[in-house]
Residue, then its C-alpha position, 0 to 999 in steps of 0.5 A: m508845068h501841069y500845075f502852071f496850066t491848072f493855075i491859069a485855068c483856075l484864074i480864067v474860070g474864076l473871073g467874075l464868079p462868086t466864091t462858092a460858084t467858083y469852088v463848085i466849078l473848079a472842084a468838078m473841072v480842075a481838082p480831078a486833074l490834080i488828083e490824077m497827077n497824084v496830088p492828095i485830095m485835100a491839097a488839090h481842093l485847097f489849090v483850086l479854092y485858093y486860086g479861084v478866090l484869087a481870080d476875083d481880084t485879078p485884072p481885068v475883071n476884078l469886081p471887088a476893085y470896082a466896089i472899093s474904088g467907088i467907096a474910096k473915089a479912086d480909079p478902079i483899074i489902079t485900085g485893082v492892080q494895086g490890090f492884085k499886087y498885095d494878093t500875089g504875096a502868097l501866090l506860090l503857096p498853093f504850089i507848095f500845097a501840091t508839091n510839099t503836102i507835109i505842111l498841110l498835116l494831112p491824116e494820111n501823112a500821120g507818122l510818116y514825118a518827124w517833127y523836125e521835118i514838119v517844122w523845116a517844111i513850114f519854115t522854108a515855105l514861110i521863107g519862100i513866101l517872104v522872098f516872093v513878097t520882096v519880088i513883087q514889091r521890088y524892095l528889101f532894104t532898098n529898091y532892087r537892082w535888076y540882078e537883085w530881083i533875079i536872085a530874089l525870084t530864083s530864091s523864091l522859086v526853088f523853095i517850091h521843089v521839095s528837096v533839102y538841096t533846093d531849100l539850102l540853095g534858096i536860103g543861101l540865095f536869100v542870105l546873099l540877097i540880104v548882104i548885097n541889098k543891105m550893103r547897097k542901102k548902107r552906101q546910099d545912106q552914107q552918100a545921102d549924109p556923108g557926115q553921119v556914121v552908119t553902124a547898121 
């Protein structure tokens, strides 16, 4: 919960500020709070930097959207919302920085973890991000039903916690989601073209 409040603080403080100013302010105001929560210094600063940069592309301020929409002659609000959806694909990554510092390969962690633990941590972080992308887009092989969306969201969130059990749970949910969504996609293809035999 503490990480969530620091995430909200980063988004609010970073609204409408250039990247350098955002980082300077957040490094002075928010990063120390994360360090007090035993987050390594490097992870804390990466956390605030990432969310500070993301704040630039967060509605309703979303200054880059106005520049881009002016070039594209598009609506700035729609452009901003769509850009934010693309950004949120890796929204959970800083939480992983803070809770699973293995993937940062910090000098202070040298010799503490075996190579397979590092590979596993990177692999599960990647899977978590990929699942979360499908949550944002509400699509895998076909559009999600409400229960598939809940499975995908649960799968992505459990990867944040550092544990073999939660990792296996997240992978299991993701495999279940693939099976359910793929089977539904197959049925849709068969109904669209009854004379076609779908082998995928």
